[in-house]
mmCIF file of the N, C-alpha and C atoms, coordinates in Angstrom:
data_MODEL
# 
_entry.id   MODEL 
# 
loop_
_atom_site.group_PDB 
_atom_site.id 
_atom_site.type_symbol 
_atom_site.label_atom_id 
_atom_site.label_alt_id 
_atom_site.label_comp_id 
_atom_site.label_asym_id 
_atom_site.label_entity_id 
_atom_site.label_seq_id 
_atom_site.pdbx_PDB_ins_code 
_atom_site.Cartn_x 
_atom_site.Cartn_y 
_atom_site.Cartn_z 
_atom_site.occupancy 
_atom_site.B_iso_or_equiv 
_atom_site.pdbx_formal_charge 
_atom_site.auth_seq_id 
_atom_site.auth_comp_id 
_atom_site.auth_asym_id 
_atom_site.auth_atom_id 
_atom_site.pdbx_PDB_model_num 
ATOM 1   N N  . MET A 1 1  ? -37.292 -102.698 -45.930 1.00 0.00 ? 1  MET A N  1 
ATOM 2   C CA . MET A 1 1  ? -36.631 -101.651 -46.691 1.00 0.00 ? 1  MET A CA 1 
ATOM 3   C C  . MET A 1 1  ? -36.880 -100.310 -45.974 1.00 0.00 ? 1  MET A C  1 
ATOM 4   N N  . VAL A 1 2  ? -36.375 -99.515  -45.844 1.00 0.00 ? 2  VAL A N  1 
ATOM 5   C CA . VAL A 1 2  ? -36.460 -98.170  -45.275 1.00 0.00 ? 2  VAL A CA 1 
ATOM 6   C C  . VAL A 1 2  ? -36.070 -97.097  -46.207 1.00 0.00 ? 2  VAL A C  1 
ATOM 7   N N  . ILE A 1 3  ? -37.220 -96.203  -46.576 1.00 0.00 ? 3  ILE A N  1 
ATOM 8   C CA . ILE A 1 3  ? -36.436 -95.219  -47.444 1.00 0.00 ? 3  ILE A CA 1 
ATOM 9   C C  . ILE A 1 3  ? -36.614 -93.562  -46.803 1.00 0.00 ? 3  ILE A C  1 
ATOM 10  N N  . PRO A 1 4  ? -35.745 -93.437  -46.330 1.00 0.00 ? 4  PRO A N  1 
ATOM 11  C CA . PRO A 1 4  ? -35.736 -92.083  -45.562 1.00 0.00 ? 4  PRO A CA 1 
ATOM 12  C C  . PRO A 1 4  ? -35.791 -90.888  -46.340 1.00 0.00 ? 4  PRO A C  1 
ATOM 13  N N  . GLY A 1 5  ? -36.755 -90.127  -46.321 1.00 0.00 ? 5  GLY A N  1 
ATOM 14  C CA . GLY A 1 5  ? -36.752 -88.732  -46.994 1.00 0.00 ? 5  GLY A CA 1 
ATOM 15  C C  . GLY A 1 5  ? -36.782 -88.556  -48.571 1.00 0.00 ? 5  GLY A C  1 
ATOM 16  N N  . SER A 1 6  ? -37.295 -89.697  -49.065 1.00 0.00 ? 6  SER A N  1 
ATOM 17  C CA . SER A 1 6  ? -37.402 -89.715  -50.609 1.00 0.00 ? 6  SER A CA 1 
ATOM 18  C C  . SER A 1 6  ? -38.810 -90.025  -51.078 1.00 0.00 ? 6  SER A C  1 
ATOM 19  N N  . SER A 1 7  ? -39.571 -88.734  -50.937 1.00 0.00 ? 7  SER A N  1 
ATOM 20  C CA . SER A 1 7  ? -40.956 -88.918  -51.187 1.00 0.00 ? 7  SER A CA 1 
ATOM 21  C C  . SER A 1 7  ? -41.206 -89.443  -52.919 1.00 0.00 ? 7  SER A C  1 
ATOM 22  N N  . THR A 1 8  ? -40.370 -88.933  -53.900 1.00 0.00 ? 8  THR A N  1 
ATOM 23  C CA . THR A 1 8  ? -40.336 -89.375  -55.030 1.00 0.00 ? 8  THR A CA 1 
ATOM 24  C C  . THR A 1 8  ? -40.462 -90.675  -55.324 1.00 0.00 ? 8  THR A C  1 
ATOM 25  N N  . LEU A 1 9  ? -39.347 -91.538  -54.416 1.00 0.00 ? 9  LEU A N  1 
ATOM 26  C CA . LEU A 1 9  ? -39.272 -93.009  -54.569 1.00 0.00 ? 9  LEU A CA 1 
ATOM 27  C C  . LEU A 1 9  ? -40.267 -93.473  -53.762 1.00 0.00 ? 9  LEU A C  1 
ATOM 28  N N  . THR A 1 10 ? -41.027 -92.907  -52.931 1.00 0.00 ? 10 THR A N  1 
ATOM 29  C CA . THR A 1 10 ? -42.173 -93.443  -52.152 1.00 0.00 ? 10 THR A CA 1 
ATOM 30  C C  . THR A 1 10 ? -43.541 -93.426  -53.090 1.00 0.00 ? 10 THR A C  1 
ATOM 31  N N  . ALA A 1 11 ? -43.511 -92.473  -53.666 1.00 0.00 ? 11 ALA A N  1 
ATOM 32  C CA . ALA A 1 11 ? -44.542 -92.212  -54.585 1.00 0.00 ? 11 ALA A CA 1 
ATOM 33  C C  . ALA A 1 11 ? -44.584 -93.147  -55.581 1.00 0.00 ? 11 ALA A C  1 
ATOM 34  N N  . GLY A 1 12 ? -43.307 -93.556  -56.156 1.00 0.00 ? 12 GLY A N  1 
ATOM 35  C CA . GLY A 1 12 ? -43.332 -94.638  -57.268 1.00 0.00 ? 12 GLY A CA 1 
ATOM 36  C C  . GLY A 1 12 ? -43.560 -95.814  -56.683 1.00 0.00 ? 12 GLY A C  1 
ATOM 37  N N  . LEU A 1 13 ? -43.550 -96.157  -55.491 1.00 0.00 ? 13 LEU A N  1 
ATOM 38  C CA . LEU A 1 13 ? -43.588 -97.626  -54.964 1.00 0.00 ? 13 LEU A CA 1 
ATOM 39  C C  . LEU A 1 13 ? -45.218 -97.619  -54.576 1.00 0.00 ? 13 LEU A C  1 
ATOM 40  N N  . LEU A 1 14 ? -45.574 -96.517  -54.052 1.00 0.00 ? 14 LEU A N  1 
ATOM 41  C CA . LEU A 1 14 ? -47.228 -96.763  -53.397 1.00 0.00 ? 14 LEU A CA 1 
ATOM 42  C C  . LEU A 1 14 ? -47.956 -97.489  -54.439 1.00 0.00 ? 14 LEU A C  1 
ATOM 43  N N  . PRO A 1 15 ? -48.022 -97.137  -55.831 1.00 0.00 ? 15 PRO A N  1 
ATOM 44  C CA . PRO A 1 15 ? -49.156 -97.762  -56.559 1.00 0.00 ? 15 PRO A CA 1 
ATOM 45  C C  . PRO A 1 15 ? -48.803 -99.433  -56.569 1.00 0.00 ? 15 PRO A C  1 
ATOM 46  N N  . THR A 1 16 ? -47.623 -99.660  -56.335 1.00 0.00 ? 16 THR A N  1 
ATOM 47  C CA . THR A 1 16 ? -47.221 -101.279 -56.554 1.00 0.00 ? 16 THR A CA 1 
ATOM 48  C C  . THR A 1 16 ? -47.541 -102.317 -55.499 1.00 0.00 ? 16 THR A C  1 
ATOM 49  N N  . GLY A 1 17 ? -48.196 -101.495 -54.575 1.00 0.00 ? 17 GLY A N  1 
ATOM 50  C CA . GLY A 1 17 ? -48.248 -102.666 -53.127 1.00 0.00 ? 17 GLY A CA 1 
ATOM 51  C C  . GLY A 1 17 ? -47.454 -103.376 -52.631 1.00 0.00 ? 17 GLY A C  1 
ATOM 52  N N  . LEU A 1 18 ? -46.175 -102.637 -52.782 1.00 0.00 ? 18 LEU A N  1 
ATOM 53  C CA . LEU A 1 18 ? -45.131 -102.810 -52.018 1.00 0.00 ? 18 LEU A CA 1 
ATOM 54  C C  . LEU A 1 18 ? -44.399 -102.613 -50.685 1.00 0.00 ? 18 LEU A C  1 
ATOM 55  N N  . LEU A 1 19 ? -45.516 -101.341 -50.359 1.00 0.00 ? 19 LEU A N  1 
ATOM 56  C CA . LEU A 1 19 ? -44.979 -100.831 -48.978 1.00 0.00 ? 19 LEU A CA 1 
ATOM 57  C C  . LEU A 1 19 ? -46.073 -101.218 -48.110 1.00 0.00 ? 19 LEU A C  1 
ATOM 58  N N  . ASP A 1 20 ? -45.769 -101.434 -46.796 1.00 0.00 ? 20 ASP A N  1 
ATOM 59  C CA . ASP A 1 20 ? -46.361 -102.159 -46.057 1.00 0.00 ? 20 ASP A CA 1 
ATOM 60  C C  . ASP A 1 20 ? -46.801 -101.174 -44.558 1.00 0.00 ? 20 ASP A C  1 
ATOM 61  N N  . GLU A 1 21 ? -45.783 -100.350 -44.705 1.00 0.00 ? 21 GLU A N  1 
ATOM 62  C CA . GLU A 1 21 ? -46.375 -99.279  -43.811 1.00 0.00 ? 21 GLU A CA 1 
ATOM 63  C C  . GLU A 1 21 ? -45.496 -97.804  -44.247 1.00 0.00 ? 21 GLU A C  1 
ATOM 64  N N  . LEU A 1 22 ? -46.295 -96.728  -43.426 1.00 0.00 ? 22 LEU A N  1 
ATOM 65  C CA . LEU A 1 22 ? -45.532 -95.368  -44.050 1.00 0.00 ? 22 LEU A CA 1 
ATOM 66  C C  . LEU A 1 22 ? -45.377 -94.602  -42.605 1.00 0.00 ? 22 LEU A C  1 
ATOM 67  N N  . ARG A 1 23 ? -44.393 -94.226  -42.401 1.00 0.00 ? 23 ARG A N  1 
ATOM 68  C CA . ARG A 1 23 ? -44.271 -93.141  -41.228 1.00 0.00 ? 23 ARG A CA 1 
ATOM 69  C C  . ARG A 1 23 ? -43.826 -91.878  -41.389 1.00 0.00 ? 23 ARG A C  1 
ATOM 70  N N  . ILE A 1 24 ? -44.801 -90.981  -41.229 1.00 0.00 ? 24 ILE A N  1 
ATOM 71  C CA . ILE A 1 24 ? -44.415 -89.464  -41.575 1.00 0.00 ? 24 ILE A CA 1 
ATOM 72  C C  . ILE A 1 24 ? -44.037 -88.771  -40.321 1.00 0.00 ? 24 ILE A C  1 
ATOM 73  N N  . MET A 1 25 ? -43.323 -87.942  -40.110 1.00 0.00 ? 25 MET A N  1 
ATOM 74  C CA . MET A 1 25 ? -43.092 -87.209  -39.029 1.00 0.00 ? 25 MET A CA 1 
ATOM 75  C C  . MET A 1 25 ? -43.487 -85.663  -39.468 1.00 0.00 ? 25 MET A C  1 
ATOM 76  N N  . VAL A 1 26 ? -44.323 -85.353  -38.884 1.00 0.00 ? 26 VAL A N  1 
ATOM 77  C CA . VAL A 1 26 ? -44.933 -83.851  -38.896 1.00 0.00 ? 26 VAL A CA 1 
ATOM 78  C C  . VAL A 1 26 ? -44.371 -82.865  -37.900 1.00 0.00 ? 26 VAL A C  1 
ATOM 79  N N  . ASN A 1 27 ? -43.921 -81.605  -38.578 1.00 0.00 ? 27 ASN A N  1 
ATOM 80  C CA . ASN A 1 27 ? -42.895 -80.987  -37.740 1.00 0.00 ? 27 ASN A CA 1 
ATOM 81  C C  . ASN A 1 27 ? -43.992 -79.407  -37.943 1.00 0.00 ? 27 ASN A C  1 
ATOM 82  N N  . PRO A 1 28 ? -44.566 -79.052  -36.626 1.00 0.00 ? 28 PRO A N  1 
ATOM 83  C CA . PRO A 1 28 ? -45.344 -78.027  -36.832 1.00 0.00 ? 28 PRO A CA 1 
ATOM 84  C C  . PRO A 1 28 ? -44.734 -76.630  -37.217 1.00 0.00 ? 28 PRO A C  1 
ATOM 85  N N  . VAL A 1 29 ? -44.433 -76.474  -38.280 1.00 0.00 ? 29 VAL A N  1 
ATOM 86  C CA . VAL A 1 29 ? -43.636 -74.888  -38.851 1.00 0.00 ? 29 VAL A CA 1 
ATOM 87  C C  . VAL A 1 29 ? -44.529 -74.733  -39.788 1.00 0.00 ? 29 VAL A C  1 
ATOM 88  N N  . ILE A 1 30 ? -44.840 -73.312  -39.782 1.00 0.00 ? 30 ILE A N  1 
ATOM 89  C CA . ILE A 1 30 ? -45.745 -72.949  -40.856 1.00 0.00 ? 30 ILE A CA 1 
ATOM 90  C C  . ILE A 1 30 ? -44.714 -72.235  -41.824 1.00 0.00 ? 30 ILE A C  1 
ATOM 91  N N  . LEU A 1 31 ? -44.739 -73.001  -43.084 1.00 0.00 ? 31 LEU A N  1 
ATOM 92  C CA . LEU A 1 31 ? -43.897 -72.267  -44.101 1.00 0.00 ? 31 LEU A CA 1 
ATOM 93  C C  . LEU A 1 31 ? -44.393 -71.567  -45.320 1.00 0.00 ? 31 LEU A C  1 
ATOM 94  N N  . GLY A 1 32 ? -45.786 -71.738  -45.255 1.00 0.00 ? 32 GLY A N  1 
ATOM 95  C CA . GLY A 1 32 ? -46.603 -70.824  -46.440 1.00 0.00 ? 32 GLY A CA 1 
ATOM 96  C C  . GLY A 1 32 ? -46.937 -71.768  -47.626 1.00 0.00 ? 32 GLY A C  1 
ATOM 97  N N  . GLN A 1 33 ? -45.804 -72.476  -48.266 1.00 0.00 ? 33 GLN A N  1 
ATOM 98  C CA . GLN A 1 33 ? -46.132 -73.270  -49.339 1.00 0.00 ? 33 GLN A CA 1 
ATOM 99  C C  . GLN A 1 33 ? -45.560 -74.331  -49.572 1.00 0.00 ? 33 GLN A C  1 
ATOM 100 N N  . GLY A 1 34 ? -45.339 -75.385  -50.490 1.00 0.00 ? 34 GLY A N  1 
ATOM 101 C CA . GLY A 1 34 ? -44.593 -76.464  -50.318 1.00 0.00 ? 34 GLY A CA 1 
ATOM 102 C C  . GLY A 1 34 ? -45.300 -77.546  -51.398 1.00 0.00 ? 34 GLY A C  1 
ATOM 103 N N  . ARG A 1 35 ? -44.778 -78.426  -51.580 1.00 0.00 ? 35 ARG A N  1 
ATOM 104 C CA . ARG A 1 35 ? -45.384 -79.483  -52.726 1.00 0.00 ? 35 ARG A CA 1 
ATOM 105 C C  . ARG A 1 35 ? -45.817 -80.404  -52.089 1.00 0.00 ? 35 ARG A C  1 
ATOM 106 N N  . SER A 1 36 ? -46.648 -81.495  -52.685 1.00 0.00 ? 36 SER A N  1 
ATOM 107 C CA . SER A 1 36 ? -47.277 -82.459  -52.228 1.00 0.00 ? 36 SER A CA 1 
ATOM 108 C C  . SER A 1 36 ? -46.153 -83.573  -51.701 1.00 0.00 ? 36 SER A C  1 
ATOM 109 N N  . LEU A 1 37 ? -46.914 -84.042  -50.569 1.00 0.00 ? 37 LEU A N  1 
ATOM 110 C CA . LEU A 1 37 ? -45.618 -85.007  -50.086 1.00 0.00 ? 37 LEU A CA 1 
ATOM 111 C C  . LEU A 1 37 ? -45.614 -86.158  -50.863 1.00 0.00 ? 37 LEU A C  1 
ATOM 112 N N  . PHE A 1 38 ? -46.318 -86.541  -51.541 1.00 0.00 ? 38 PHE A N  1 
ATOM 113 C CA . PHE A 1 38 ? -46.428 -88.017  -52.593 1.00 0.00 ? 38 PHE A CA 1 
ATOM 114 C C  . PHE A 1 38 ? -46.954 -87.397  -53.822 1.00 0.00 ? 38 PHE A C  1 
ATOM 115 N N  . ALA A 1 39 ? -46.593 -86.309  -54.638 1.00 0.00 ? 39 ALA A N  1 
ATOM 116 C CA . ALA A 1 39 ? -47.010 -85.862  -55.859 1.00 0.00 ? 39 ALA A CA 1 
ATOM 117 C C  . ALA A 1 39 ? -46.764 -87.125  -56.919 1.00 0.00 ? 39 ALA A C  1 
ATOM 118 N N  . GLY A 1 40 ? -47.814 -87.241  -57.553 1.00 0.00 ? 40 GLY A N  1 
ATOM 119 C CA . GLY A 1 40 ? -47.622 -88.316  -58.877 1.00 0.00 ? 40 GLY A CA 1 
ATOM 120 C C  . GLY A 1 40 ? -47.893 -89.653  -58.329 1.00 0.00 ? 40 GLY A C  1 
ATOM 121 N N  . ALA A 1 41 ? -48.382 -89.918  -56.790 1.00 0.00 ? 41 ALA A N  1 
ATOM 122 C CA . ALA A 1 41 ? -48.794 -91.330  -56.502 1.00 0.00 ? 41 ALA A CA 1 
ATOM 123 C C  . ALA A 1 41 ? -50.314 -91.579  -56.675 1.00 0.00 ? 41 ALA A C  1 
ATOM 124 N N  . GLY A 1 42 ? -50.787 -90.650  -57.045 1.00 0.00 ? 42 GLY A N  1 
ATOM 125 C CA . GLY A 1 42 ? -52.436 -90.838  -57.402 1.00 0.00 ? 42 GLY A CA 1 
ATOM 126 C C  . GLY A 1 42 ? -53.051 -90.952  -55.942 1.00 0.00 ? 42 GLY A C  1 
ATOM 127 N N  . ARG A 1 43 ? -54.468 -91.166  -56.162 1.00 0.00 ? 43 ARG A N  1 
ATOM 128 C CA . ARG A 1 43 ? -55.001 -91.308  -54.811 1.00 0.00 ? 43 ARG A CA 1 
ATOM 129 C C  . ARG A 1 43 ? -54.742 -92.439  -54.061 1.00 0.00 ? 43 ARG A C  1 
ATOM 130 N N  . THR A 1 44 ? -54.355 -92.722  -53.043 1.00 0.00 ? 44 THR A N  1 
ATOM 131 C CA . THR A 1 44 ? -54.241 -93.804  -52.122 1.00 0.00 ? 44 THR A CA 1 
ATOM 132 C C  . THR A 1 44 ? -54.691 -93.884  -50.857 1.00 0.00 ? 44 THR A C  1 
ATOM 133 N N  . SER A 1 45 ? -55.516 -94.704  -50.686 1.00 0.00 ? 45 SER A N  1 
ATOM 134 C CA . SER A 1 45 ? -56.068 -94.730  -49.302 1.00 0.00 ? 45 SER A CA 1 
ATOM 135 C C  . SER A 1 45 ? -55.318 -95.536  -48.235 1.00 0.00 ? 45 SER A C  1 
ATOM 136 N N  . LEU A 1 46 ? -55.166 -94.806  -47.046 1.00 0.00 ? 46 LEU A N  1 
ATOM 137 C CA . LEU A 1 46 ? -54.483 -95.017  -45.811 1.00 0.00 ? 46 LEU A CA 1 
ATOM 138 C C  . LEU A 1 46 ? -54.975 -95.160  -44.722 1.00 0.00 ? 46 LEU A C  1 
ATOM 139 N N  . LYS A 1 47 ? -54.750 -96.088  -43.590 1.00 0.00 ? 47 LYS A N  1 
ATOM 140 C CA . LYS A 1 47 ? -55.402 -96.451  -42.215 1.00 0.00 ? 47 LYS A CA 1 
ATOM 141 C C  . LYS A 1 47 ? -54.269 -95.977  -41.361 1.00 0.00 ? 47 LYS A C  1 
ATOM 142 N N  . LEU A 1 48 ? -54.734 -95.250  -40.641 1.00 0.00 ? 48 LEU A N  1 
ATOM 143 C CA . LEU A 1 48 ? -53.821 -94.534  -39.443 1.00 0.00 ? 48 LEU A CA 1 
ATOM 144 C C  . LEU A 1 48 ? -53.690 -95.471  -38.319 1.00 0.00 ? 48 LEU A C  1 
ATOM 145 N N  . LEU A 1 49 ? -52.463 -96.063  -38.239 1.00 0.00 ? 49 LEU A N  1 
ATOM 146 C CA . LEU A 1 49 ? -52.531 -97.384  -37.214 1.00 0.00 ? 49 LEU A CA 1 
ATOM 147 C C  . LEU A 1 49 ? -52.065 -96.813  -35.887 1.00 0.00 ? 49 LEU A C  1 
ATOM 148 N N  . LYS A 1 50 ? -51.351 -95.707  -35.828 1.00 0.00 ? 50 LYS A N  1 
ATOM 149 C CA . LYS A 1 50 ? -50.738 -95.092  -34.323 1.00 0.00 ? 50 LYS A CA 1 
ATOM 150 C C  . LYS A 1 50 ? -50.195 -93.691  -34.415 1.00 0.00 ? 50 LYS A C  1 
ATOM 151 N N  . THR A 1 51 ? -50.158 -93.391  -33.749 1.00 0.00 ? 51 THR A N  1 
ATOM 152 C CA . THR A 1 51 ? -49.471 -91.550  -33.732 1.00 0.00 ? 51 THR A CA 1 
ATOM 153 C C  . THR A 1 51 ? -48.497 -91.883  -32.194 1.00 0.00 ? 51 THR A C  1 
ATOM 154 N N  . ARG A 1 52 ? -47.416 -91.022  -32.467 1.00 0.00 ? 52 ARG A N  1 
ATOM 155 C CA . ARG A 1 52 ? -46.421 -90.692  -31.237 1.00 0.00 ? 52 ARG A CA 1 
ATOM 156 C C  . ARG A 1 52 ? -46.311 -89.287  -31.526 1.00 0.00 ? 52 ARG A C  1 
ATOM 157 N N  . GLN A 1 53 ? -46.592 -88.528  -30.036 1.00 0.00 ? 53 GLN A N  1 
ATOM 158 C CA . GLN A 1 53 ? -46.103 -87.327  -29.572 1.00 0.00 ? 53 GLN A CA 1 
ATOM 159 C C  . GLN A 1 53 ? -44.613 -87.073  -29.202 1.00 0.00 ? 53 GLN A C  1 
ATOM 160 N N  . PHE A 1 54 ? -43.935 -86.115  -29.554 1.00 0.00 ? 54 PHE A N  1 
ATOM 161 C CA . PHE A 1 54 ? -42.683 -85.837  -28.489 1.00 0.00 ? 54 PHE A CA 1 
ATOM 162 C C  . PHE A 1 54 ? -43.033 -84.359  -28.381 1.00 0.00 ? 54 PHE A C  1 
ATOM 163 N N  . THR A 1 55 ? -42.140 -84.306  -27.199 1.00 0.00 ? 55 THR A N  1 
ATOM 164 C CA . THR A 1 55 ? -42.059 -83.016  -26.515 1.00 0.00 ? 55 THR A CA 1 
ATOM 165 C C  . THR A 1 55 ? -41.557 -81.878  -27.272 1.00 0.00 ? 55 THR A C  1 
ATOM 166 N N  . SER A 1 56 ? -40.939 -81.849  -28.585 1.00 0.00 ? 56 SER A N  1 
ATOM 167 C CA . SER A 1 56 ? -40.887 -80.797  -29.164 1.00 0.00 ? 56 SER A CA 1 
ATOM 168 C C  . SER A 1 56 ? -41.900 -80.448  -30.158 1.00 0.00 ? 56 SER A C  1 
ATOM 169 N N  . GLY A 1 57 ? -42.961 -81.081  -30.028 1.00 0.00 ? 57 GLY A N  1 
ATOM 170 C CA . GLY A 1 57 ? -44.144 -80.990  -30.801 1.00 0.00 ? 57 GLY A CA 1 
ATOM 171 C C  . GLY A 1 57 ? -44.307 -81.573  -32.095 1.00 0.00 ? 57 GLY A C  1 
ATOM 172 N N  . ASN A 1 58 ? -43.364 -82.367  -32.552 1.00 0.00 ? 58 ASN A N  1 
ATOM 173 C CA . ASN A 1 58 ? -43.333 -83.388  -33.696 1.00 0.00 ? 58 ASN A CA 1 
ATOM 174 C C  . ASN A 1 58 ? -44.314 -84.459  -33.421 1.00 0.00 ? 58 ASN A C  1 
ATOM 175 N N  . VAL A 1 59 ? -45.016 -84.886  -34.411 1.00 0.00 ? 59 VAL A N  1 
ATOM 176 C CA . VAL A 1 59 ? -45.989 -86.167  -34.425 1.00 0.00 ? 59 VAL A CA 1 
ATOM 177 C C  . VAL A 1 59 ? -45.271 -86.976  -35.185 1.00 0.00 ? 59 VAL A C  1 
ATOM 178 N N  . LEU A 1 60 ? -45.165 -88.325  -35.030 1.00 0.00 ? 60 LEU A N  1 
ATOM 179 C CA . LEU A 1 60 ? -44.736 -89.476  -35.780 1.00 0.00 ? 60 LEU A CA 1 
ATOM 180 C C  . LEU A 1 60 ? -46.293 -90.067  -36.091 1.00 0.00 ? 60 LEU A C  1 
ATOM 181 N N  . LEU A 1 61 ? -46.818 -90.037  -37.461 1.00 0.00 ? 61 LEU A N  1 
ATOM 182 C CA . LEU A 1 61 ? -47.876 -90.757  -37.805 1.00 0.00 ? 61 LEU A CA 1 
ATOM 183 C C  . LEU A 1 61 ? -47.205 -92.296  -38.566 1.00 0.00 ? 61 LEU A C  1 
ATOM 184 N N  . TYR A 1 62 ? -47.976 -93.310  -38.266 1.00 0.00 ? 62 TYR A N  1 
ATOM 185 C CA . TYR A 1 62 ? -47.786 -94.835  -38.762 1.00 0.00 ? 62 TYR A CA 1 
ATOM 186 C C  . TYR A 1 62 ? -49.001 -94.749  -39.459 1.00 0.00 ? 62 TYR A C  1 
ATOM 187 N N  . TYR A 1 63 ? -48.836 -95.247  -40.626 1.00 0.00 ? 63 TYR A N  1 
ATOM 188 C CA . TYR A 1 63 ? -50.081 -95.404  -41.808 1.00 0.00 ? 63 TYR A CA 1 
ATOM 189 C C  . TYR A 1 63 ? -49.487 -96.862  -42.492 1.00 0.00 ? 63 TYR A C  1 
ATOM 190 N N  . GLN A 1 64 ? -50.782 -97.654  -42.641 1.00 0.00 ? 64 GLN A N  1 
ATOM 191 C CA . GLN A 1 64 ? -51.003 -98.762  -43.750 1.00 0.00 ? 64 GLN A CA 1 
ATOM 192 C C  . GLN A 1 64 ? -51.455 -98.200  -45.012 1.00 0.00 ? 64 GLN A C  1 
ATOM 193 N N  . PRO A 1 65 ? -50.850 -98.808  -45.984 1.00 0.00 ? 65 PRO A N  1 
ATOM 194 C CA . PRO A 1 65 ? -51.828 -98.466  -47.289 1.00 0.00 ? 65 PRO A CA 1 
ATOM 195 C C  . PRO A 1 65 ? -52.923 -99.563  -47.385 1.00 0.00 ? 65 PRO A C  1 
ATOM 196 N N  . ILE A 1 66 ? -54.130 -99.080  -47.909 1.00 0.00 ? 66 ILE A N  1 
ATOM 197 C CA . ILE A 1 66 ? -55.056 -99.995  -48.252 1.00 0.00 ? 66 ILE A CA 1 
ATOM 198 C C  . ILE A 1 66 ? -55.370 -100.280 -49.585 1.00 0.00 ? 66 ILE A C  1 
ATOM 199 N N  . ALA A 1 67 ? -55.377 -101.379 -49.953 1.00 0.00 ? 67 ALA A N  1 
ATOM 200 C CA . ALA A 1 67 ? -55.418 -101.889 -51.566 1.00 0.00 ? 67 ALA A CA 1 
ATOM 201 C C  . ALA A 1 67 ? -56.947 -101.278 -52.054 1.00 0.00 ? 67 ALA A C  1 
ATOM 202 N N  . ASN A 1 68 ? -56.837 -100.775 -53.049 1.00 0.00 ? 68 ASN A N  1 
ATOM 203 C CA . ASN A 1 68 ? -58.238 -100.510 -53.648 1.00 0.00 ? 68 ASN A CA 1 
ATOM 204 C C  . ASN A 1 68 ? -58.382 -101.433 -54.579 1.00 0.00 ? 68 ASN A C  1 
# 
């Protein structure tokens, strides 16, 4: 299952253990404020699997949730 752009749905699924991998694209732009990426998910341990850098400056981060 792919969940493009829904941090609310992802935050709801994280505690269930149904997610095998998270891919987070970081766009290096300073906005000043913002909301938490996974607000309401509680504390979740993640293992960084790999990274991919793009010429645009973006970075794609691959994470695996760790069961607590």
